[in-house]
N, C-alpha and C positions, 0 to 999 in steps of 0.2 A: 156686792159681788161683781158687778160690771167693772168697777174700778180695779179690783184685783186682777181680773182678766186683762184689762188694758195695761196694767203695770207689768204683768208677766210678758205680754207681747212686746212691750217697749224694751224690757231688759234683754229679751232674747234677740230681737231684730236690730237693735242699735248698739253701737260700741260705747256704752255708757262709761265704762271704766277703762278705756284704752288710751289714756294720755301717756305718751312715751317720752315727752320732753324733748328738748333740743339736743343737737349733737355738739358737744363742747370740744371735740377734737378737730374741728375744722379751722385751721389757721392759715387760710389762703389770703394773701395780702394784695391780690390784683385789684385795681380800681374798676375793672370791667365787671367784677363780681359783686360790686356794691348793690346794684339793683336786685340781684338774686338773693343777697343776704337780707335785704329789707323785705323782700317777698316771703322768704322763709321765716323771718321773724313774725310777719303778719299771720302766716299760716299757723305758726306755733302758738301765737296768742289766741287765735280762733279755737285751736284744739284745746288749749287750757280752759278757755271760757266754756266750751262744750262739756269738758270733763267736770268742772265745778257745777255747771247746770245739772248734769246728771246726778251727781252726788247729792246736791241740795234737794233735788226732786225726790230722790230715794228717801232722804231723811223726812221730808214732809209727808210722803206717802206712808212711811212706817209709823209716824206719829198718828196719822189718821186711822190706820188699820189697828192701832193699839187701843182705840177708844172702847170697843166692846169689852176688852179685858179690864179696862179702867172701871167699867160699870160693875164688874164683879167684886172689885176690891174697895169700892166706895163704902165708907162707913155710913150707916143709916142716919137720916136726919133726926134731930131730937123732936120730941113731942112739943106742941106749942106751950110756951112758958118754961120749958126746961133749958138749961144752958147747953151750949154746944160742947161736946167732948173735944179734947185737944186733938184727937186723931182726925176728927171731922174738919177742924180748922186747918190743920196741916194739909190734909187732902185737898181742901178747897184752894189753898194758896198754890200748891203744886199744880193742880188741875188748871187753874186760871192762867198761871204763868206759862205752862206748856202750851195752852191754847193760843195765848198772845204771841208766843215765840213761833208756833207753827204758822200762824197767819202772816206774821212779819217775814218769815223765811219763804213762805209761798209767794208773797208779793215780790220779794227780791229774786226768787227763782224765775218768775214770769218775766220780770224786767230783763234779767240776764238772757233769758231765752229769746226775747224779742230782738236782742242785739245780734243773735246768731242767724236770723232770717236774712237771706241774701237780698 
C-alpha cells in the first residue's frame, strides 16, 4: 500500500514522461556556439536518461503491483505424487521469467538512476 502511494506521488510530482527530444531545426554554424551545442547535447542526454529511468521504473512497479492478481490466476499445485498439469508448468515458467525480468530491470533502473544524481 505504501509503495502505491509513493508511486502516485512520484508520477504526479515528477515529469516522468516529459522527454521532448532535441531541436533538429537548429542549423547555426558559428564556432562560438560549439560550447553551447555540446552543453545542449549533454542536457538532452540527461533528459533522455531521466525519461528512460522513469519508464523503466513504471514497468517494474507495474509488474510488482500485478503480483496479487497473479495469485488469483495461479493454478493449484498438484497433490503429492500427482503429475503437474500443463497449465501449472506454463504458469511457473511465465511467473519465474517475469520475476527474473523484473529484478534485472529494477537493477538496471537503479543503476541508470544513480547516473542522474548530480
